[in-house]
N, C-alpha and C positions, 0 to 999 in steps of 0.2 A: 722559938723566937717569934714575937708577934710581927705581923706584916701589915703595913698601911695599904689602903685601897689604891689601885692603879689610877693615876691621874697625871696631868701635865704632860701630854703628848707621849703616851706609851707606858706610863706607870713607873713606880719606884724601882721595880726589879731591873728595868733597863738602865736606870740612872745610877743605882748604887755603885756598880763597878767603876763608873766614870768619876764619881766623887772620891772613891777610895784610891783610885790611881793618882789623884792629885796630891796624895800625901808625899809623893816623891818630888813634887815640884815646889813645895814650900811648906811652911809650918802652919799656915792659917787653918786649913781643913783639919789637920791633926789636933790643933788647939781646940777647935769647935767640937770635935768628937770627945775630947777629954772633958770639956765643960758639960756636954750632953750626958756622959756617963755619970759624972758627979751629980747631975741633976736627976738621974734616974731615967733619962730618955733613951729609947732604943735607937739603933742606927737608922732604921727606916723613918722614925719620927724626925730625926735630925735632917735626913734627906729632904723630907717635905718642908721643914722649916727653911732649909737652905734654898730650895727651889722657889719658895714663896718670896724670900728676900731678893733672890736674883730676878724674879719676874717683876717685882715692884720696882727694882732698880732700872730694868729695861723700859718699863712704862714711863718712869720719870725722865729717862734719857730721851725717849721718843717725844714726850711732851716738850722737852727743852728744845729739841731739834725743830719741832713744828713751830714753836714760838719764834725761834731764830729765823726760820725760812719764811714765815708768813708776816712777821712784823715789818711794816714798811721801812725802808732805809731811805731817809730823806737826805738830800745833798743840796748844797748851795748852788744857785743857778749857774754861776760861772764855772763850777766844777764839771759840768756836762757840756760845755760849749765846744763845738766842732770848729776848729780854727779854719778861717777862710770862708765861712758861710756868708752868703750874700742874699739880698732880697730877691724876690721873683722878677722875672722879665716883664716888661710893660704889657705884652700881649695877654698875660693872664688876668689883667685888670680891666682891659678895654675891649677885647675881641668878642664879637657876637658869636663867632664860630666856636671859640673855646667855651663860652657860656653855654651854648647848646650841647657841647660835649660833656660839660659838668652835669647838666640836667639828665643826660642819658647814662653816663658812666657812674655817676655818684648818687644823685637824688632818685633815680629810677631803680637803683640796684642795691642800695644800702639801707640799713635800718635807720629810719629818721624819726625824730621825736615829733609827735602831734599834740600831746596833751598829757593830762594827769587823770587818774581814775576818779578823783573827786569831782571832775567836771561831769561825770555820768554816774552820780552817786546812787540813783534809783533806776529800776527798770523803766525803760522808755525815755530816759534822758539821752540826748544826743548832741553832737556838734559836727560841723562841716569844716573840712580843711582841704586846701589844695596842695597837692604834692606833685611836683614835676608836671604841672599843667593838668593834672587829673583831680577832679572834685571827688572827695571821699566823705562818706558818712561814718562816724564812729558813734556807737551806742552801747547801752547795756540792755541785754534781752531779758525776757521774763524769768529765766533761770539764773540771772545774775552774772552771766558771762559777758565780757566786753568783746564786741565784734566790730568789724569794719567792712563796708561795701562800697563799690563804685556807685556814685550818685547818678545812676543811669537806668532808666526804665527799660525793661526787656521787651517792651512792645515796639515803640518807635524811637527809642533813645532819648526821650525827654528827661531833662533834669528833674529829679524828684523833690529835693528840698532846696529852697532859696534862702531861707533864714540861716543864720550862723550857728544857732543853738536853740534848744527848746526841749519840749517833752511831747511824746506821741505814744499812742497805743498800737498803731500800725503805720506803715509807710504807704501813702496813696499818691499815685501819679496825678498831677493837676490837669493832665490832658484828657485821658480816656478812663481814668479811675481804676486802673489796675492797682491792686492792693497787695502789699507784702507784709508778712509777719516780721516781728523783730529779729527772728532768726534768718530772715532773707527769703523764706519760702513764699511763692506766689499763692495767695489764698483767695483772691477774687479777680476775675477778668470778665466783665460784662459781655454777654452775647458770644463768647468764645466757645461755648458748648456746642454751637452749631458748626464749628470748624472741624472737619473730619481729621482724626488723628491728633487733635490738640490735647496735650496733657500738661496741666499746671506744674507738675513736678519737673518738667523740662525747662522751666523759665524762672528759676530762682535768681535773685540778684547775684551778680558776680562778687564773690568775696575777695577781700584783700588780706594778705598775711599780716597778722597782728600779734604782738606779744607785750607783756608787761615786764618792766624792770624797775624794782623799787617803787612801784606804784605809778611809774610814768608809762605812757602808752606810746609804743613804737609801731610803725608799719613798714612794710617792704613790698614794693610793687613787683619784685622779681621773686623767683623761687630759689632763693639763695640759702646760705647757712642759717641754722637756727640761731635765734638771738642769744640763747643761753651759751652757745659755743663762742659766738663773737664777743660777748661780754664777759667771758670767763675770767679775764684778768682783773675784773672789778668785783668778782664774787666775794661777798662778805665785807668788802672794804668800807662800806658806808653803813654797816648795820647799827652803828651807835646812834645814827640819826633815824628817827621814825618816819622816813620819807613816804612810805605808802599811806600813812595815817594823816599826813599834813593837809591843810586846806589853804587855798589861795584867798588872801584878803583883798588883793588888788591886781589888776592887769593894766599895764600901759603899753600902747602900741606906738612904735617909733618908725617913721618912714625916713630912712637914712640914705642920702645921696652918695653912697660909696659902695664899692665892691664888697661882697660878703667876706672875702678872705681878709680884708683889712680889719674887719671887726674881730675875727679870731686872733689875728696877730697882735692887735692892740690889747685884747683881753689877757694875752699870755705873757705880758711883761709889765713891770712897773718902773722901767727906765724913764718913762715919760712922766711919772707921777709928781715929782717935785714942782714942775712947771705947770702942769695941766690940772692937778688935783690938790690944791693947797689944803682943803679941809680933810681930805682922806689922808694926806701925808702927816697931818698932826696926830692922827690916831694910830697909824700903822707905818712903820719905817719902810721906805721904798726898797731898801736893800735887804729886807728880812726874809725874802722868799727862800723856801727850801722845797725841793720837788722829789717825789717818789716815783712818778711816772714821767719818764724823760724821752721816750721814743714810742712811735706807733700811734694808733687812733685815739688813745686816751692819754692826756697830758696834764700835768699840774702838780700841786702840792699845797702848802700853807704859807700864810704870812702872819706875823705876830700882831696882836693888839697891844700896843705899848702904853696907851693912855685910855682910861675908861674901861667899860665892860663890853662894848659892842660898837659896831659901825653904825651910828645913828647921829642925828643932828645934835643931841645932847651928850652923846658918849655913854649914855646909860642903856642898860638892857630894856627892851620894850615889850617883852613877852616871856612866857615860860620857856625853859630850854626845849629845843626841838628833839632832844634825845637823851641818851645816857651819857652825858658829857662829864668827863673825869679829868682831873689833873690839869695838865697844860692845855687841854682842849678848850677850857674856858677862855683862854687868851689867844686862840687861833681861829683864823678864817681859812677854810679850804676852798681852793679854786681849781676846777677841772674843766677842760674842754673835751667834749665827747663828739668825735667826728661822725657826721658832717654838720650837725646843726644845733648842738646843745652846749650851753655854758652853765655849769652847776657851781653855785657859790654858797657854801654852807657856813653860816654864822652860828654862834652858840644859841641864839634865840630866834633865828629865822633862816629860811633858805630862799635864795633868789635864783630864778632860772630864766635864762634867755633862750628863746627859740628863734632861729634865723631862717628866713625864707628869701633867697635871692630872686629878684624880679627882673633884673637886667644886669649887664656888666657893671653898671654904675648906680644900682639901686638895690637896697636890701630892706625888707620889712622885718621888724624885730618885735616879738611879743616878750614882755618882761613880767613875770609873776613873782609875787612875794608870798611865800608859804609859811604858815605858823602852826604850832601845836593846836589841835582842835579844841582842847580845853581852855586855851588862852582867850578865846573869843568872848567868853562870858565873865571874865575877870575885870576888876576895876583897874588893875595895873597893866592892862593891855593897851599899848600905844603904837599901833602899826605905822601910823603916819610918820613917826620919828625915824623909822628905817626907810620907808618909801620915799619920803622927801629927800633924805640923804642920798640915796642911790639914783633917784630921778635926776638930781643935780649932777651927780657924778657921771651918769649915763650920757647926759646931754653934752658934758664936757668931752667925753670920749667921741661921741658921734661927730662933734664939730671938727676935731683934729683928724678923724677918719675922712671926713669930706674934704678937708684941706689936702690930705694925702692923695685922694682920688684926683683932685684937680691938678696937683703937681705931677703925678705919675702920667697923666694924659699928655703932658708936654713932650715935644720932640727932644727936649734937653734931658729927659730922664734916662738914667742908666742905673742898673742894680747897684746898691751901695752895700758896704760891709756891715754885718751885724756886730753889735757889741757883745762881749761875754755875758752881759746881763740880759741878752736876748736869745739865750739858748733854746728856750721853749718855742718862740715863734719860728726859729730856724728848723726845729724838729717838726713843727706843724707843716711847714713848707715841704719838707721831705716826704711826709705822709701824703700830702695832697698830690704831689707829683707822681707818687707811686700809683695813684688811681687814674690819672689822666694821660700819662705818657705810655 
C-alpha cells in the first residue's frame, strides 16, 4: 500500500487511526472512504484530502472570528449613556491650581499632538511648539528621521530658535554660536577647546520622546509608555484613510476664551447642533451619531451625511477621496477625540484636525488644519475653500457657545447639571479626565 509523505503536524501515519476510529461515530467518514475507493484513491490519500479540507475550514472559521472581533460595533449615542451623569464641578473650569495640575499630570506626562509629518517634509525642515511651558523643536534630520529637542542651548540655556518654523542645515545658538547638527550633536563650540576636559559629545541637545501615529507627530515629556502601546486600541482603525500621506491646505488659529475641556465636551455631542449649527444640521442629522469608542482616552464614531456628498458650503465634494472609501463610508463623517489634545474629523474628501493648547483656566489656543490627498492639489476640481469656509463658520459658532458656557460656569449660581442621553460621550470624556487628575 502506498503511503503519503508525513505532513500536517506529525504526518498521516499518526492521523489515519483517528480518521478510521471516527467510523463508529457517524457515517460521513465511511461514506468518504467508499467514494475514495470508487475513485481509486488510497486511504492515505483520502486522509490528506480530509486534512486539507479540515485545515481550510479552520482557516475560514478563524478569519470569520477575526472579522467579527475586529469590526467596529457602532451603537447609538443614547445606548451607552450612564444614568445620573452630571457636568463637572465649577473648580475644574476656573481654578488656577487645577490648571497647574493638568499641565503637570496630563500635558507633561501624556503623548500630545504637536503636528504632522508633512510639516517637516524635507531634511532640515522644522517647527517650534510649546508643550506644558516647554519650548520644543521638531525637525527632520539628514537621515529622514523626525526628532524633537528642547529649544535650549547647552551652553548658557539660551533659546535656540525664535521663529515658529523654517528650514536649517544646523542649529546655531544666537548668543555664543554653539552649533548643533540636526541629530542634536554639538558640532561647534568656539574657543571651548581651551577648556580642560571639555568634550563636545557631553553636550548634545536634550532629546524629547517623539513618535509618529498615522503620520501625526506626538511628543511626551516623561518617560512613559510607548505610544504604540497607548494607541493600541486604534491600531488599523483608520487605515482606510491615507492619513500619513495627506497635506494641509490651510491652518487657522483660534484664541478661544474658554476652558479647554469645554471644547472637548462640545465636540463630543450634537445635542446643540439644531440651534447652534443650522447649516451643519441641513447636511447631517443631529441625532444620527453612532459610536464605536465609548469609554477611555479615545472616544467617538460617525454621523451620516444625509444631503449632498460632503460637509462643505455647496454640499459637494471638494477634492479627491482621502483614502479607500467604500460603501457607506461615502456618506459618513468620523469624529474622534484623542486625549488630551487632538480632535480628528475624517470626511470622505478631507480630514480636519484640531490641536488644543490650554493657556489658562479660561483660555485655549486651537490650531485647525484641513488635510487633503496630495494629488488633489494639482487638479482643477480641487476646491478646499468650500470645506474650510464651512468649518471655519461652524468652528466659530462652537467657540462662541463655549465662551458663553465659560462665563456662566464662573457664576456663583453654577451647579453641575444633568447630562442628556445624547451626551453620553462628553460624560465619558469627563470620566477619563477625572481619572488623570484625581
